[in-house]
PDB file of N, CA, C and O in Angstrom:
ATOM      1  N   MET A   1      10.917  10.512  18.569  1.00  0.00           N
ATOM      2  CA  MET A   1      11.837   9.484  18.632  1.00  0.00           C
ATOM      3  C   MET A   1      12.221   8.542  17.012  1.00  0.00           C
ATOM      4  O   MET A   1      11.533   8.296  16.021  1.00  0.00           O
ATOM      5  N   ARG A   2      13.392   8.279  17.324  1.00  0.00           N
ATOM      6  CA  ARG A   2      13.485   7.197  15.850  1.00  0.00           C
ATOM      7  C   ARG A   2      14.239   5.719  16.748  1.00  0.00           C
ATOM      8  O   ARG A   2      15.169   5.704  17.555  1.00  0.00           O
ATOM      9  N   ILE A   3      13.497   4.722  16.273  1.00  0.00           N
ATOM     10  CA  ILE A   3      13.676   3.262  16.437  1.00  0.00           C
ATOM     11  C   ILE A   3      14.454   2.862  15.076  1.00  0.00           C
ATOM     12  O   ILE A   3      14.332   3.453  14.003  1.00  0.00           O
ATOM     13  N   ALA A   4      15.384   1.598  15.366  1.00  0.00           N
ATOM     14  CA  ALA A   4      15.603   0.873  14.452  1.00  0.00           C
ATOM     15  C   ALA A   4      15.287  -0.703  15.222  1.00  0.00           C
ATOM     16  O   ALA A   4      15.512  -1.190  16.330  1.00  0.00           O
ATOM     17  N   MET A   5      14.642  -1.156  13.954  1.00  0.00           N
ATOM     18  CA  MET A   5      14.042  -2.417  14.355  1.00  0.00           C
ATOM     19  C   MET A   5      14.929  -3.450  13.229  1.00  0.00           C
ATOM     20  O   MET A   5      15.136  -3.247  12.033  1.00  0.00           O
ATOM     21  N   ILE A   6      15.258  -4.343  13.889  1.00  0.00           N
ATOM     22  CA  ILE A   6      16.201  -5.188  13.283  1.00  0.00           C
ATOM     23  C   ILE A   6      15.585  -6.680  13.120  1.00  0.00           C
ATOM     24  O   ILE A   6      15.062  -7.354  14.007  1.00  0.00           O
ATOM     25  N   GLY A   7      15.787  -7.028  11.724  1.00  0.00           N
ATOM     26  CA  GLY A   7      14.502  -8.038  11.331  1.00  0.00           C
ATOM     27  C   GLY A   7      13.410  -7.645  10.681  1.00  0.00           C
ATOM     28  O   GLY A   7      12.730  -6.755  11.191  1.00  0.00           O
ATOM     29  N   THR A   8      13.144  -8.046   9.820  1.00  0.00           N
ATOM     30  CA  THR A   8      11.883  -8.065   9.074  1.00  0.00           C
ATOM     31  C   THR A   8      10.754  -8.988   8.819  1.00  0.00           C
ATOM     32  O   THR A   8       9.838  -8.947   7.998  1.00  0.00           O
ATOM     33  N   GLY A   9      11.113  -9.939   9.865  1.00  0.00           N
ATOM     34  CA  GLY A   9      10.138 -11.127   9.905  1.00  0.00           C
ATOM     35  C   GLY A   9       8.600 -10.962  10.701  1.00  0.00           C
ATOM     36  O   GLY A   9       8.203  -9.810  10.523  1.00  0.00           O
ATOM     37  N   TYR A  10       7.981 -11.478  11.223  1.00  0.00           N
ATOM     38  CA  TYR A  10       6.463 -11.770  11.899  1.00  0.00           C
ATOM     39  C   TYR A  10       6.539 -10.273  13.288  1.00  0.00           C
ATOM     40  O   TYR A  10       5.815  -9.318  13.569  1.00  0.00           O
ATOM     41  N   VAL A  11       8.009 -10.912  13.871  1.00  0.00           N
ATOM     42  CA  VAL A  11       7.874  -9.874  15.090  1.00  0.00           C
ATOM     43  C   VAL A  11       8.501  -8.224  14.307  1.00  0.00           C
ATOM     44  O   VAL A  11       8.137  -7.054  14.424  1.00  0.00           O
ATOM     45  N   GLY A  12       9.115  -8.613  13.859  1.00  0.00           N
ATOM     46  CA  GLY A  12       9.939  -7.343  13.628  1.00  0.00           C
ATOM     47  C   GLY A  12       9.145  -6.231  12.843  1.00  0.00           C
ATOM     48  O   GLY A  12       8.908  -5.055  13.114  1.00  0.00           O
ATOM     49  N   LEU A  13       8.874  -6.903  11.942  1.00  0.00           N
ATOM     50  CA  LEU A  13       7.730  -6.236  10.401  1.00  0.00           C
ATOM     51  C   LEU A  13       6.876  -5.361  11.285  1.00  0.00           C
ATOM     52  O   LEU A  13       6.788  -4.150  11.491  1.00  0.00           O
ATOM     53  N   VAL A  14       6.246  -6.521  11.754  1.00  0.00           N
ATOM     54  CA  VAL A  14       4.979  -5.924  12.330  1.00  0.00           C
ATOM     55  C   VAL A  14       4.859  -5.079  14.059  1.00  0.00           C
ATOM     56  O   VAL A  14       3.835  -4.575  14.519  1.00  0.00           O
ATOM     57  N   SER A  15       6.102  -5.139  14.678  1.00  0.00           N
ATOM     58  CA  SER A  15       6.213  -4.056  15.783  1.00  0.00           C
ATOM     59  C   SER A  15       6.525  -3.075  15.139  1.00  0.00           C
ATOM     60  O   SER A  15       6.103  -2.021  15.615  1.00  0.00           O
ATOM     61  N   GLY A  16       7.304  -2.970  13.921  1.00  0.00           N
ATOM     62  CA  GLY A  16       8.012  -1.352  13.464  1.00  0.00           C
ATOM     63  C   GLY A  16       7.103  -1.025  12.692  1.00  0.00           C
ATOM     64  O   GLY A  16       7.437   0.074  12.250  1.00  0.00           O
ATOM     65  N   THR A  17       5.838  -1.414  12.120  1.00  0.00           N
ATOM     66  CA  THR A  17       4.672  -0.749  11.348  1.00  0.00           C
ATOM     67  C   THR A  17       4.222  -0.469  12.569  1.00  0.00           C
ATOM     68  O   THR A  17       4.553   0.696  12.787  1.00  0.00           O
ATOM     69  N   CYS A  18       3.638  -0.909  13.501  1.00  0.00           N
ATOM     70  CA  CYS A  18       2.866  -0.530  14.531  1.00  0.00           C
ATOM     71  C   CYS A  18       3.016   0.654  15.256  1.00  0.00           C
ATOM     72  O   CYS A  18       2.144   1.478  15.532  1.00  0.00           O
ATOM     73  N   PHE A  19       4.652   0.667  15.645  1.00  0.00           N
ATOM     74  CA  PHE A  19       5.235   1.740  16.217  1.00  0.00           C
ATOM     75  C   PHE A  19       5.435   2.780  15.160  1.00  0.00           C
ATOM     76  O   PHE A  19       6.038   3.757  15.604  1.00  0.00           O
ATOM     77  N   SER A  20       5.183   2.846  14.175  1.00  0.00           N
ATOM     78  CA  SER A  20       5.505   3.854  13.173  1.00  0.00           C
ATOM     79  C   SER A  20       3.923   4.647  12.965  1.00  0.00           C
ATOM     80  O   SER A  20       3.824   5.824  12.618  1.00  0.00           O
ATOM     81  N   GLU A  21       2.913   3.873  13.212  1.00  0.00           N
ATOM     82  CA  GLU A  21       1.720   3.799  13.029  1.00  0.00           C
ATOM     83  C   GLU A  21       1.227   4.718  14.630  1.00  0.00           C
ATOM     84  O   GLU A  21       0.157   5.318  14.735  1.00  0.00           O
ATOM     85  N   PHE A  22       1.875   4.665  15.314  1.00  0.00           N
ATOM     86  CA  PHE A  22       1.803   5.344  17.063  1.00  0.00           C
ATOM     87  C   PHE A  22       2.678   7.020  16.605  1.00  0.00           C
ATOM     88  O   PHE A  22       2.611   8.023  17.316  1.00  0.00           O
ATOM     89  N   GLY A  23       3.480   6.928  15.217  1.00  0.00           N
ATOM     90  CA  GLY A  23       3.811   8.637  15.272  1.00  0.00           C
ATOM     91  C   GLY A  23       5.135   8.094  15.133  1.00  0.00           C
ATOM     92  O   GLY A  23       5.951   8.888  14.663  1.00  0.00           O
ATOM     93  N   ILE A  24       5.575   6.907  15.430  1.00  0.00           N
ATOM     94  CA  ILE A  24       7.439   7.024  15.534  1.00  0.00           C
ATOM     95  C   ILE A  24       7.920   6.887  14.082  1.00  0.00           C
ATOM     96  O   ILE A  24       7.468   6.562  12.984  1.00  0.00           O
ATOM     97  N   THR A  25       9.200   7.348  14.703  1.00  0.00           N
ATOM     98  CA  THR A  25       9.775   7.047  12.954  1.00  0.00           C
ATOM     99  C   THR A  25      10.152   6.052  13.065  1.00  0.00           C
ATOM    100  O   THR A  25      10.678   6.065  14.178  1.00  0.00           O
ATOM    101  N   VAL A  26      10.315   4.693  12.477  1.00  0.00           N
ATOM    102  CA  VAL A  26      11.424   3.406  12.549  1.00  0.00           C
ATOM    103  C   VAL A  26      12.024   3.319  11.319  1.00  0.00           C
ATOM    104  O   VAL A  26      11.685   4.129  10.457  1.00  0.00           O
ATOM    105  N   THR A  27      12.952   2.386  11.048  1.00  0.00           N
ATOM    106  CA  THR A  27      14.079   2.073  10.191  1.00  0.00           C
ATOM    107  C   THR A  27      13.978   0.366  10.601  1.00  0.00           C
ATOM    108  O   THR A  27      14.373  -0.037  11.695  1.00  0.00           O
ATOM    109  N   CYS A  28      13.429  -0.493   9.619  1.00  0.00           N
ATOM    110  CA  CYS A  28      13.445  -1.743   9.778  1.00  0.00           C
ATOM    111  C   CYS A  28      14.535  -2.076   8.838  1.00  0.00           C
ATOM    112  O   CYS A  28      14.564  -1.744   7.653  1.00  0.00           O
ATOM    113  N   VAL A  29      15.670  -2.944   9.640  1.00  0.00           N
ATOM    114  CA  VAL A  29      16.740  -3.446   8.951  1.00  0.00           C
ATOM    115  C   VAL A  29      16.804  -4.958   8.539  1.00  0.00           C
ATOM    116  O   VAL A  29      16.388  -5.764   9.372  1.00  0.00           O
ATOM    117  N   ASP A  30      17.185  -5.336   7.579  1.00  0.00           N
ATOM    118  CA  ASP A  30      17.232  -6.612   7.205  1.00  0.00           C
ATOM    119  C   ASP A  30      18.394  -6.894   6.298  1.00  0.00           C
ATOM    120  O   ASP A  30      18.653  -6.052   5.439  1.00  0.00           O
ATOM    121  N   LYS A  31      19.144  -8.014   6.391  1.00  0.00           N
ATOM    122  CA  LYS A  31      20.312  -8.390   5.878  1.00  0.00           C
ATOM    123  C   LYS A  31      20.413  -8.913   4.405  1.00  0.00           C
ATOM    124  O   LYS A  31      21.326  -8.924   3.580  1.00  0.00           O
ATOM    125  N   ASP A  32      18.349  -9.595   4.400  1.00  0.00           N
ATOM    126  CA  ASP A  32      18.060  -9.958   2.992  1.00  0.00           C
ATOM    127  C   ASP A  32      17.629  -8.740   1.873  1.00  0.00           C
ATOM    128  O   ASP A  32      16.436  -8.551   1.635  1.00  0.00           O
ATOM    129  N   ALA A  33      18.237  -8.273   1.490  1.00  0.00           N
ATOM    130  CA  ALA A  33      18.384  -7.203   0.547  1.00  0.00           C
ATOM    131  C   ALA A  33      17.282  -7.616  -0.665  1.00  0.00           C
ATOM    132  O   ALA A  33      16.913  -6.562  -1.182  1.00  0.00           O
ATOM    133  N   ARG A  34      16.746  -8.563  -1.186  1.00  0.00           N
ATOM    134  CA  ARG A  34      15.603  -8.912  -1.791  1.00  0.00           C
ATOM    135  C   ARG A  34      14.519  -8.978  -0.821  1.00  0.00           C
ATOM    136  O   ARG A  34      13.392  -8.695  -1.227  1.00  0.00           O
ATOM    137  N   LYS A  35      14.617  -9.176  -0.091  1.00  0.00           N
ATOM    138  CA  LYS A  35      13.150  -8.506   0.996  1.00  0.00           C
ATOM    139  C   LYS A  35      12.918  -7.471   1.432  1.00  0.00           C
ATOM    140  O   LYS A  35      11.769  -7.217   1.795  1.00  0.00           O
ATOM    141  N   ILE A  36      14.199  -6.300   1.564  1.00  0.00           N
ATOM    142  CA  ILE A  36      14.337  -5.101   1.619  1.00  0.00           C
ATOM    143  C   ILE A  36      13.370  -4.515   0.547  1.00  0.00           C
ATOM    144  O   ILE A  36      12.241  -4.048   0.700  1.00  0.00           O
ATOM    145  N   GLU A  37      14.248  -4.694  -0.776  1.00  0.00           N
ATOM    146  CA  GLU A  37      13.499  -4.619  -2.086  1.00  0.00           C
ATOM    147  C   GLU A  37      11.940  -4.627  -2.227  1.00  0.00           C
ATOM    148  O   GLU A  37      11.227  -3.750  -2.716  1.00  0.00           O
ATOM    149  N   LYS A  38      11.703  -5.424  -1.864  1.00  0.00           N
ATOM    150  CA  LYS A  38       9.935  -6.268  -2.000  1.00  0.00           C
ATOM    151  C   LYS A  38       9.359  -5.211  -1.103  1.00  0.00           C
ATOM    152  O   LYS A  38       8.433  -4.527  -1.540  1.00  0.00           O
ATOM    153  N   LEU A  39       9.940  -4.956   0.433  1.00  0.00           N
ATOM    154  CA  LEU A  39       8.689  -4.039   1.335  1.00  0.00           C
ATOM    155  C   LEU A  39       9.088  -3.052   0.979  1.00  0.00           C
ATOM    156  O   LEU A  39       9.045  -2.329   1.974  1.00  0.00           O
ATOM    157  N   GLY A  40       9.820  -2.005  -0.559  1.00  0.00           N
ATOM    158  CA  GLY A  40       9.884  -0.695  -0.978  1.00  0.00           C
ATOM    159  C   GLY A  40       8.895  -0.889  -1.709  1.00  0.00           C
ATOM    160  O   GLY A  40       8.150   0.091  -1.714  1.00  0.00           O
ATOM    161  N   GLU A  41       8.417  -2.054  -2.581  1.00  0.00           N
ATOM    162  CA  GLU A  41       7.344  -2.580  -3.435  1.00  0.00           C
ATOM    163  C   GLU A  41       5.990  -2.741  -2.842  1.00  0.00           C
ATOM    164  O   GLU A  41       4.920  -2.743  -3.451  1.00  0.00           O
ATOM    165  N   ASN A  42       6.230  -2.900  -1.336  1.00  0.00           N
ATOM    166  CA  ASN A  42       4.758  -2.902  -0.636  1.00  0.00           C
ATOM    167  C   ASN A  42       4.304  -4.369  -0.732  1.00  0.00           C
ATOM    168  O   ASN A  42       3.144  -4.748  -0.573  1.00  0.00           O
ATOM    169  N   VAL A  43       5.733  -5.417  -1.109  1.00  0.00           N
ATOM    170  CA  VAL A  43       5.134  -6.733  -1.226  1.00  0.00           C
ATOM    171  C   VAL A  43       5.502  -7.167   0.131  1.00  0.00           C
ATOM    172  O   VAL A  43       6.639  -6.861   0.492  1.00  0.00           O
ATOM    173  N   MET A  44       4.817  -7.770   0.889  1.00  0.00           N
ATOM    174  CA  MET A  44       5.175  -8.359   2.177  1.00  0.00           C
ATOM    175  C   MET A  44       5.167  -9.642   2.479  1.00  0.00           C
ATOM    176  O   MET A  44       4.283 -10.485   2.324  1.00  0.00           O
ATOM    177  N   PRO A  45       6.608  -9.746   3.082  1.00  0.00           N
ATOM    178  CA  PRO A  45       7.317 -11.391   3.154  1.00  0.00           C
ATOM    179  C   PRO A  45       6.387 -12.078   4.230  1.00  0.00           C
ATOM    180  O   PRO A  45       6.900 -13.135   4.595  1.00  0.00           O
ATOM    181  N   ILE A  46       5.196 -11.821   4.849  1.00  0.00           N
ATOM    182  CA  ILE A  46       4.253 -12.653   5.607  1.00  0.00           C
ATOM    183  C   ILE A  46       3.158 -12.425   5.551  1.00  0.00           C
ATOM    184  O   ILE A  46       2.838 -11.416   4.921  1.00  0.00           O
ATOM    185  N   TYR A  47       2.203 -13.172   6.117  1.00  0.00           N
ATOM    186  CA  TYR A  47       1.045 -12.674   5.891  1.00  0.00           C
ATOM    187  C   TYR A  47       0.334 -11.921   7.210  1.00  0.00           C
ATOM    188  O   TYR A  47       0.234 -12.348   8.360  1.00  0.00           O
ATOM    189  N   GLU A  48       0.025 -11.067   6.829  1.00  0.00           N
ATOM    190  CA  GLU A  48      -0.927 -10.635   8.229  1.00  0.00           C
ATOM    191  C   GLU A  48      -1.823  -9.366   7.976  1.00  0.00           C
ATOM    192  O   GLU A  48      -1.482  -8.230   7.643  1.00  0.00           O
ATOM    193  N   PRO A  49      -3.171  -9.936   8.252  1.00  0.00           N
ATOM    194  CA  PRO A  49      -4.049  -8.906   7.424  1.00  0.00           C
ATOM    195  C   PRO A  49      -4.160  -7.645   7.594  1.00  0.00           C
ATOM    196  O   PRO A  49      -4.415  -7.199   8.713  1.00  0.00           O
ATOM    197  N   GLY A  50      -3.997  -6.879   6.571  1.00  0.00           N
ATOM    198  CA  GLY A  50      -4.232  -5.482   6.724  1.00  0.00           C
ATOM    199  C   GLY A  50      -2.480  -5.159   6.916  1.00  0.00           C
ATOM    200  O   GLY A  50      -2.348  -3.950   6.724  1.00  0.00           O
ATOM    201  N   LEU A  51      -1.610  -5.563   7.110  1.00  0.00           N
ATOM    202  CA  LEU A  51       0.020  -5.101   6.979  1.00  0.00           C
ATOM    203  C   LEU A  51      -0.383  -4.314   6.087  1.00  0.00           C
ATOM    204  O   LEU A  51      -0.623  -3.136   6.353  1.00  0.00           O
ATOM    205  N   ASP A  52      -0.499  -4.718   5.122  1.00  0.00           N
ATOM    206  CA  ASP A  52       0.280  -4.163   3.847  1.00  0.00           C
ATOM    207  C   ASP A  52      -0.470  -2.401   3.646  1.00  0.00           C
ATOM    208  O   ASP A  52       0.015  -1.317   3.319  1.00  0.00           O
ATOM    209  N   ASP A  53      -1.938  -2.892   4.063  1.00  0.00           N
ATOM    210  CA  ASP A  53      -2.043  -1.389   4.091  1.00  0.00           C
ATOM    211  C   ASP A  53      -1.273  -0.091   4.909  1.00  0.00           C
ATOM    212  O   ASP A  53      -0.951   1.022   4.491  1.00  0.00           O
ATOM    213  N   LEU A  54      -1.133  -0.674   6.146  1.00  0.00           N
ATOM    214  CA  LEU A  54      -0.497  -0.115   6.859  1.00  0.00           C
ATOM    215  C   LEU A  54       1.209   0.031   6.805  1.00  0.00           C
ATOM    216  O   LEU A  54       1.740   1.034   7.284  1.00  0.00           O
ATOM    217  N   VAL A  55       1.684  -0.609   6.439  1.00  0.00           N
ATOM    218  CA  VAL A  55       3.001  -0.522   5.779  1.00  0.00           C
ATOM    219  C   VAL A  55       2.975   0.413   4.674  1.00  0.00           C
ATOM    220  O   VAL A  55       3.854   1.275   4.680  1.00  0.00           O
ATOM    221  N   ALA A  56       2.254   0.409   3.860  1.00  0.00           N
ATOM    222  CA  ALA A  56       2.080   1.679   2.554  1.00  0.00           C
ATOM    223  C   ALA A  56       2.020   3.093   3.249  1.00  0.00           C
ATOM    224  O   ALA A  56       2.708   4.036   2.858  1.00  0.00           O
ATOM    225  N   ALA A  57       1.082   3.173   4.388  1.00  0.00           N
ATOM    226  CA  ALA A  57       0.815   4.243   4.659  1.00  0.00           C
ATOM    227  C   ALA A  57       1.408   5.275   5.890  1.00  0.00           C
ATOM    228  O   ALA A  57       0.978   6.400   6.148  1.00  0.00           O
ATOM    229  N   ASN A  58       2.401   4.632   6.495  1.00  0.00           N
ATOM    230  CA  ASN A  58       3.394   4.662   6.990  1.00  0.00           C
ATOM    231  C   ASN A  58       4.507   4.987   6.551  1.00  0.00           C
ATOM    232  O   ASN A  58       5.249   5.787   7.122  1.00  0.00           O
ATOM    233  N   VAL A  59       4.817   4.289   5.261  1.00  0.00           N
ATOM    234  CA  VAL A  59       5.940   4.729   3.986  1.00  0.00           C
ATOM    235  C   VAL A  59       5.775   5.867   3.702  1.00  0.00           C
ATOM    236  O   VAL A  59       6.698   6.678   3.622  1.00  0.00           O
ATOM    237  N   GLU A  60       4.457   6.151   3.481  1.00  0.00           N
ATOM    238  CA  GLU A  60       4.137   7.394   2.389  1.00  0.00           C
ATOM    239  C   GLU A  60       4.250   8.288   3.175  1.00  0.00           C
ATOM    240  O   GLU A  60       4.524   9.372   2.660  1.00  0.00           O
ATOM    241  N   SER A  61       4.112   8.263   4.605  1.00  0.00           N
ATOM    242  CA  SER A  61       4.028   9.249   6.072  1.00  0.00           C
ATOM    243  C   SER A  61       5.668   9.693   6.055  1.00  0.00           C
ATOM    244  O   SER A  61       6.062  10.814   6.377  1.00  0.00           O
ATOM    245  N   GLY A  62       6.338   8.836   5.714  1.00  0.00           N
ATOM    246  CA  GLY A  62       7.714   8.910   5.877  1.00  0.00           C
ATOM    247  C   GLY A  62       8.148   8.640   7.026  1.00  0.00           C
ATOM    248  O   GLY A  62       9.346   8.852   7.214  1.00  0.00           O
ATOM    249  N   ARG A  63       7.358   8.114   8.109  1.00  0.00           N
ATOM    250  CA  ARG A  63       7.701   7.021   9.421  1.00  0.00           C
ATOM    251  C   ARG A  63       8.182   5.575   9.251  1.00  0.00           C
ATOM    252  O   ARG A  63       8.787   4.935  10.111  1.00  0.00           O
ATOM    253  N   LEU A  64       7.914   5.242   8.309  1.00  0.00           N
ATOM    254  CA  LEU A  64       8.149   4.066   8.090  1.00  0.00           C
ATOM    255  C   LEU A  64       9.606   3.773   7.038  1.00  0.00           C
ATOM    256  O   LEU A  64       9.339   4.293   5.955  1.00  0.00           O
ATOM    257  N   THR A  65      11.031   3.131   6.985  1.00  0.00           N
ATOM    258  CA  THR A  65      11.704   2.961   6.114  1.00  0.00           C
ATOM    259  C   THR A  65      12.388   1.430   5.756  1.00  0.00           C
ATOM    260  O   THR A  65      12.080   0.507   6.511  1.00  0.00           O
ATOM    261  N   PHE A  66      12.884   1.282   5.141  1.00  0.00           N
ATOM    262  CA  PHE A  66      13.829   0.123   5.144  1.00  0.00           C
ATOM    263  C   PHE A  66      14.819  -0.271   4.396  1.00  0.00           C
ATOM    264  O   PHE A  66      14.990  -0.260   3.177  1.00  0.00           O
ATOM    265  N   THR A  67      15.416  -0.601   5.230  1.00  0.00           N
ATOM    266  CA  THR A  67      17.417  -0.558   4.603  1.00  0.00           C
ATOM    267  C   THR A  67      18.044  -2.331   5.121  1.00  0.00           C
ATOM    268  O   THR A  67      17.672  -3.268   5.828  1.00  0.00           O
ATOM    269  N   THR A  68      19.161  -1.968   4.247  1.00  0.00           N
ATOM    270  CA  THR A  68      19.700  -3.413   4.691  1.00  0.00           C
ATOM    271  C   THR A  68      20.901  -2.676   5.544  1.00  0.00           C
ATOM    272  O   THR A  68      21.457  -3.498   6.273  1.00  0.00           O
ATOM    273  N   ASP A  69      21.369  -1.555   5.636  1.00  0.00           N
ATOM    274  CA  ASP A  69      22.247  -0.696   6.340  1.00  0.00           C
ATOM    275  C   ASP A  69      22.592  -0.747   7.414  1.00  0.00           C
ATOM    276  O   ASP A  69      22.802   0.428   7.717  1.00  0.00           O
ATOM    277  N   LEU A  70      22.889  -1.601   8.575  1.00  0.00           N
ATOM    278  CA  LEU A  70      22.710  -1.989   9.830  1.00  0.00           C
ATOM    279  C   LEU A  70      23.279  -0.647  10.809  1.00  0.00           C
ATOM    280  O   LEU A  70      22.642  -0.045  11.674  1.00  0.00           O
ATOM    281  N   LYS A  71      24.712  -0.409  10.347  1.00  0.00           N
ATOM    282  CA  LYS A  71      25.230   0.623  10.680  1.00  0.00           C
ATOM    283  C   LYS A  71      24.556   2.179  11.054  1.00  0.00           C
ATOM    284  O   LYS A  71      24.559   2.876  12.068  1.00  0.00           O
ATOM    285  N   SER A  72      23.917   2.342   9.513  1.00  0.00           N
ATOM    286  CA  SER A  72      23.522   3.441   9.491  1.00  0.00           C
ATOM    287  C   SER A  72      22.208   3.853  10.135  1.00  0.00           C
ATOM    288  O   SER A  72      21.986   5.012  10.486  1.00  0.00           O
ATOM    289  N   ALA A  73      21.131   2.600  10.309  1.00  0.00           N
ATOM    290  CA  ALA A  73      19.931   2.345  11.246  1.00  0.00           C
ATOM    291  C   ALA A  73      20.303   2.841  12.689  1.00  0.00           C
ATOM    292  O   ALA A  73      19.872   3.802  13.326  1.00  0.00           O
ATOM    293  N   VAL A  74      21.211   1.913  12.999  1.00  0.00           N
ATOM    294  CA  VAL A  74      21.464   2.321  14.564  1.00  0.00           C
ATOM    295  C   VAL A  74      22.453   3.366  15.049  1.00  0.00           C
ATOM    296  O   VAL A  74      22.699   3.424  16.254  1.00  0.00           O
ATOM    297  N   LYS A  75      23.045   4.205  14.183  1.00  0.00           N
ATOM    298  CA  LYS A  75      23.795   5.489  14.220  1.00  0.00           C
ATOM    299  C   LYS A  75      22.496   6.023  14.363  1.00  0.00           C
ATOM    300  O   LYS A  75      22.387   6.561  15.464  1.00  0.00           O
ATOM    301  N   ASP A  76      21.410   6.090  13.645  1.00  0.00           N
ATOM    302  CA  ASP A  76      20.648   7.441  13.164  1.00  0.00           C
ATOM    303  C   ASP A  76      19.394   7.053  14.429  1.00  0.00           C
ATOM    304  O   ASP A  76      18.414   7.795  14.378  1.00  0.00           O
ATOM    305  N   ALA A  77      19.368   5.919  15.575  1.00  0.00           N
ATOM    306  CA  ALA A  77      18.508   6.025  16.071  1.00  0.00           C
ATOM    307  C   ALA A  77      18.287   5.985  17.437  1.00  0.00           C
ATOM    308  O   ALA A  77      19.186   5.567  18.168  1.00  0.00           O
ATOM    309  N   ASP A  78      17.069   6.413  17.964  1.00  0.00           N
ATOM    310  CA  ASP A  78      17.454   6.921  19.847  1.00  0.00           C
ATOM    311  C   ASP A  78      17.579   5.382  20.642  1.00  0.00           C
ATOM    312  O   ASP A  78      18.109   5.168  21.732  1.00  0.00           O
ATOM    313  N   ALA A  79      16.906   4.391  19.720  1.00  0.00           N
ATOM    314  CA  ALA A  79      16.329   3.325  19.980  1.00  0.00           C
ATOM    315  C   ALA A  79      16.518   2.192  19.068  1.00  0.00           C
ATOM    316  O   ALA A  79      16.351   2.194  17.848  1.00  0.00           O
ATOM    317  N   VAL A  80      17.093   0.685  20.241  1.00  0.00           N
ATOM    318  CA  VAL A  80      17.150  -0.308  19.091  1.00  0.00           C
ATOM    319  C   VAL A  80      16.687  -1.516  19.283  1.00  0.00           C
ATOM    320  O   VAL A  80      17.093  -2.046  20.317  1.00  0.00           O
ATOM    321  N   PHE A  81      15.823  -2.256  18.497  1.00  0.00           N
ATOM    322  CA  PHE A  81      15.177  -3.718  18.774  1.00  0.00           C
ATOM    323  C   PHE A  81      15.623  -4.497  18.009  1.00  0.00           C
ATOM    324  O   PHE A  81      16.198  -4.250  16.949  1.00  0.00           O
ATOM    325  N   ARG A  82      15.320  -5.853  18.643  1.00  0.00           N
ATOM    326  CA  ARG A  82      15.637  -6.495  17.984  1.00  0.00           C
ATOM    327  C   ARG A  82      15.077  -7.681  18.434  1.00  0.00           C
ATOM    328  O   ARG A  82      15.277  -8.730  17.820  1.00  0.00           O
TER     329      ARG A  82
END
């Protein structure tokens, strides 16, 4: 299953990361390009203990990606959450 998670704030980023930890392929989308760039560098925009390690592991596994391209993320997804 492929999910598009719209928004990378407290709810979107944590939920998307948890879904990816369960083995689901997740694309997290945000309109803030700087935030997406930082997430690609494993710099968290929020504080949640252990989130950086989970994000890093799931990015490395290929189950978690970040983008600003909403149209592409939604097109490729089986489900969309926001």
